[in-house]
N, C-alpha and C positions, 0 to 999 in steps of 0.2 A: 649360519648355514654351514653344513658339512661339505667338504670338498666333493664327495661323490654326487651331491645334489646339483652341482654346477655343470656336470657333464652334458645334460640335455641342452642347456643354454649355450655352451661352447659349440656343440654340434650344430646348432642353429646358425652359427656364424662360420660354418665350415667353408662356405664359398669364399669368404675373405681369406681364410688360410690357404685354400687351394690356389687362389690368385697370387698370393704372396710367394708360394712355393716356386712358381714359374720365374720369379725374379730373384731368387736366392734362397736356397734351402736353410742355411744357418740363420739368416735374418728372419725367415718365416717362423722357424721353430722357436727362436728366442721370443718373438712377439706373442706367439700362441701360448707359450709357457707362462709368460708374464700375465696374459689375460686370465688364465686359469687361477694364478696365484692371487691376483687382485679380486677376482670374482669370489674366491673362497673367503676373503676377509671382508669384502664390501657388499657382496650379494649380487644377484643377477641384474638388479636394477641398474647397477653401475655399467654393466656391459651394454644394456639397452641405451643408456644415456651416452656412452662413448661412441656407440655405433651411429647415433643420430647427429653427432657433432661434426661429421665430415662435410656438411653442406652449410656454407655461410652465405648470408645475404651481403651483397656488395654495398659498402657505404658510399653514397653519392659524393661525399666530400673528397674522395680520393680521385675522382674522375676529372681529367683535364679536357678542355675543349680543343678543337683543331688548331687554333692559334697558339695556345699554350704548348701543345704537343710539338708543333714545328719549332717553337722557340727552345724547347728542351732538347730536341735533336741537334739544334745548332750549338747549344751550350755544351753538349757532350763532346763535341769536336775540340773544345778548348781544355779538356781535362787531361791531366797527366803529362808525363814526359815522353819523348820519342813517339808522339802521336798516338798514345794509348787510347784516348777517348775517340779520336778520329777513326781508328781501326774498328771500334765497336759500334759506331753510329748506325751502320746498316743493320746490325743485329737488333737494336732497339726499334729501328724503322719497321722491321718485319713483325715485331710484337704489336706495334701500333697499327700499321696499315693492313696487315693480314690477320690480326687477332691471334697470332700464334702464342702458345705457351712458351716461356723462355727455353725450356728443354727441347722443344720442337725446333725453335730457331737455331739453337746451338748445333743440332744434328743435320741441318740442311746441307745438301750436296748440290753441286752445279747440275748434275743430271736430273735433279728434282725440279728444275726451274725452266719454264718457258718464258723468255724475256725478249720480246720483239723490239725492234727499233722504235716503234711507236704503238700507242694504244695499250690496252690491258694485257697483262700477262697471266701466268698461272703457276702456282706451286703445287707439287704433289707431295703431301706429307705422309710418310710411312713409318718413321721411327722417331723416338724421343730419347734424349740422352740426359736424364736427370743425374745429378751428382749424389753419390751414395757413400756411406761409411764402409771402406774396404774391410774393416774388421769383421763385418757381419755379412759379407757376400763371398761368392766363390771366385770373383774376378779380382785381378790386381789393379785394374784401372778404376779410378774413382768415379768414372762416368759409365753407367751401365746402359747398354742399348736395349730399349724396350719397344713394344708395339704402342700404338696410340691409345690414349686414355679413353675408356668407355667403349673400346672396339676390339675386335679379334686381332690376333697377332699378325695376320696377313692382310688386314684391311688397310686401305689408303684413303686419304681425304684430299680431294682437289680443292684448292682455294684460289679463286680469281683475285688478282692483285691490280690496283690502280696504276696508271702511268707513273705517278710520283714514286712509287716503290720500285717499279721496273727500272727507272733511271738510276735510282740509288744503288740497286743491286748490280746493274751493269757497270757503273762507275767503280764500285767496290772491287768487283772481280778484275776489272782492267788494272786497278792500282795495286792490289795485293795478291792476285792469283788465288789458287786454291791449294788445299792439302793434297797429299798423294792419293787419298781415297775420294777426292772430290769435295770434301767439306769446305764450305765457303768461309766459315769462321774458325780460326785456329789461334793458339797461343804463339808467343814469339818462337817457341821451340817446335811448333807444328802440332802440339797436342790439342785436346778439346779445351775450349775456353771454360774456366772454372766459374761457378756461380758467384764465388766470393769476389772474383776479379771484376765481372761486369756489374755486380751490385755496388762495389765501392765507387766505380766510375759514375753510376747512376745517382748515387747519393750525393756525390760532389756536385753534379750538374743540377740536381733538383733542390739543393739546400735552400736557395733564396725563396722558392715557392713554399717550402715547408716551414718557414719561419713562424707563421701564425696559423697553420692549418696542416692537416694530414695529406694534402694534395700530392698525388704522384709519389708517394713514399717509397714504393717498390717498383722494380721494372714490370712486375705482373700487372700493376695498375694501368699500364698502357694497353694491355689486352682488355681490361675492363672498360677503358675509354672507347676502344674501337667497337666493342659489342654494344655499348650504350648508344654510341653515335648511330650505328646501323638501325637499332630498334626505334630510336626517336626520329629517324629519317623516314620511317614507314615501311622498311623492309620487313617482309613477313617473318614471323617467329620460326617457322620451319626452315626457311632459307638461312636465317642467321644461325640457327642451331646446327645446320649441316656444315656451314663454313667454319664455325667456331669449334666444332667437335663436341657438342652437347646434345642431350636429348631435349626435346621441346619443354618437357615438364621441368627438368633441372634448370634450363635457361630462364624460364619465367619466374621460377622461385628465387634463383640467385640474383637476378637483375630487377626484381619487383620494385625496389625503391628508386631505381634509376630511370624508369620509363615515365616520360612526362609529355603532356601535350597531345596525347593520342585521341582524346575524346573528340576534338574538333575534326580530326581527320576521319574518325569513325563516322561521325554524324554526316560529314560531307559525302562519304561513300554510300551510306544508307540512303541519303536524299537523292543521289544520282541514280541509284538502283530503283527507287520508287518512281522516279520520273521517267524512267526508260520505257 
């Protein structure tokens, strides 16, 4: 295939390029140029294949149950020197109890939290701070502030949080305070917590569970555990999708292998409706 023949296919993926431009012009141009070069040598089918690879189905083997999640959060507090793991436990709790993406948890500020003395609270998620390669962005900070995934730049996502997480968050703020900009989680020097830092702590805490299985291999697997728990508890897919920041279609495809035991609930509800 000649390079000019690739241009219509690249144009088809222009929305991906436009989205990337908003997050860093140099990074976007580099990826777009690479796509053209690869397509010129491997053909348009490669681009179609690559574009379809962004959606992965969650492996049920990585999903922890509530007891295992609580044990892991406890194990985190014993990791590292100078209370390194203890300082990060609340971050992992946000990923599990609120199904936040790690980058969303890292960007949480105290002004985003409603944490009553008792009962359920609420988080208002409006930014994500993923770690990026500064070589390919216009910012010097390795963490780039972005809008929410799958949403407009100004959109927010309210997330109800159970009393267990409310208490953990209140205790964390009381013990460690916040950064100058209100961020709840910060490094020893007050910066944004690096993904490498919290990943190392998580791997150390979860190592015993991973001895013979892929269970809870990554911090992100806590989010998978939360969404799986909600779905299997009978929470409606639209409600789960809204709280987790997914579309319903993507939610059901990503977690298709993790949904279990719904047939009995479905039959019961249909029977109750017929008997009404």
